[in-house]
C-alpha positions as CSV (number, residue, x, y, z in Angstrom):
1,M,-9.5,1.3,10.2
2,D,-6.3,0.2,8.3
3,V,-4.3,1.8,5.4
4,V,-3.0,-0.1,2.7
5,I,-1.1,2.2,0.3
6,V,1.1,0.0,-3.0
7,T,3.7,0.7,-5.6
8,A,4.1,0.3,-9.0
9,G,7.0,-2.2,-8.4
10,G,4.8,-4.4,-6.1
11,M,4.8,-3.0,-2.8
12,V,2.4,-3.5,-0.5
13,K,2.0,-1.9,3.3
14,R,-0.9,-1.8,6.0
15,T,-1.2,0.1,9.0
16,S,-3.1,2.1,11.2
17,A,-5.5,4.9,10.0
18,D,-4.2,6.0,13.7
19,D,-1.2,7.0,12.7
20,Y,-2.0,9.4,9.8
21,R,-3.9,12.6,12.2
22,Q,-2.1,15.3,12.0
23,Q,-0.2,16.5,14.7
24,G,0.3,19.9,15.7
25,R,-0.4,23.4,13.2
26,G,3.0,22.5,10.8
27,G,0.9,21.2,7.6
28,G,4.1,19.7,6.3
29,G,2.7,16.4,5.9
30,I,3.3,12.9,7.6
31,G,5.4,10.7,5.7
32,A,3.4,7.3,4.5
33,I,5.6,5.4,3.3
34,G,9.6,5.0,1.8
35,V,9.5,5.3,-1.8
36,G,12.5,3.8,-3.9
37,E,13.4,6.7,-6.8
38,D,12.8,4.1,-9.0
39,D,9.1,3.4,-7.9
40,K,5.6,5.3,-6.7
41,V,2.9,4.9,-5.1
42,V,-0.9,3.8,-7.6
43,G,-3.0,4.3,-4.5
44,A,-4.7,4.0,-0.6
45,V,-8.1,1.8,0.6
46,K,-8.8,2.4,4.1
47,L,-9.7,-1.3,5.2
48,S,-10.6,-3.4,8.8
49,T,-8.4,-6.7,8.4
50,E,-10.9,-8.2,8.2
51,Q,-12.0,-6.9,4.2
52,S,-9.4,-8.8,1.7
53,V,-7.7,-6.3,-1.0
54,M,-6.8,-6.7,-5.0
55,V,-3.7,-5.8,-6.5
56,V,-3.6,-5.2,-10.3
57,T,-0.6,-5.1,-13.3
58,K,-1.0,-3.3,-16.4
59,N,-0.2,-6.5,-18.1
60,G,-3.4,-8.9,-16.2
61,T,-2.2,-10.2,-13.7
62,A,-4.5,-9.9,-10.3
63,I,-3.5,-11.3,-6.9
64,R,-6.1,-11.0,-4.0
65,F,-5.2,-11.0,-0.3
66,A,-6.4,-10.7,3.8
67,A,-5.8,-7.6,4.5
68,G,-5.0,-9.4,8.4
69,E,-2.3,-11.2,6.9
70,L,0.2,-8.4,6.1
71,R,1.4,-7.2,9.3
72,A,1.1,-3.6,10.1
73,M,4.1,-1.0,10.0
74,G,5.2,2.4,10.9
75,R,4.2,5.6,8.7
76,T,7.7,5.5,7.1
77,A,8.4,1.8,6.5
78,R,9.0,0.7,2.5
79,G,6.4,-2.2,3.0
80,V,6.1,-5.8,1.7
81,R,6.4,-7.7,-1.6
82,G,3.1,-8.2,-2.3
83,I,3.9,-9.3,-5.9
84,R,6.2,-10.4,-7.8
85,L,6.2,-8.9,-11.7
86,K,7.6,-9.7,-14.5
87,E,9.5,-7.4,-16.3
88,G,7.5,-5.1,-18.4
89,D,4.8,-4.8,-15.8
90,K,3.6,-2.7,-12.9
91,V,1.5,-2.5,-10.3
92,V,-1.8,-0.6,-12.5
93,A,-5.0,-0.3,-9.1
94,V,-5.3,-1.8,-6.0
95,V,-9.3,-2.5,-4.7
96,A,-10.4,-3.0,-1.4
97,L,-13.0,-5.6,-1.6
């Protein structure tokens, strides 16, 4: 299983769910994605590489792609552009299909 994380700015990242297993008892959490100051995480979905991901924007634009099309990355990577946004638009939802 993998985790796909999407930001409001349209960045998308796939990481193996195993990368998020807590090590030790520090309780400080585990970094999941590098996010710019002007961006924020909109959602994360757990899915297999055979499933698809749909990213939806505030203005009604959507894109659907196979999770396997995304290259798996390390926990702190920023990700790749998943959707190109028009001025004033932002991602508001991510759904596993």
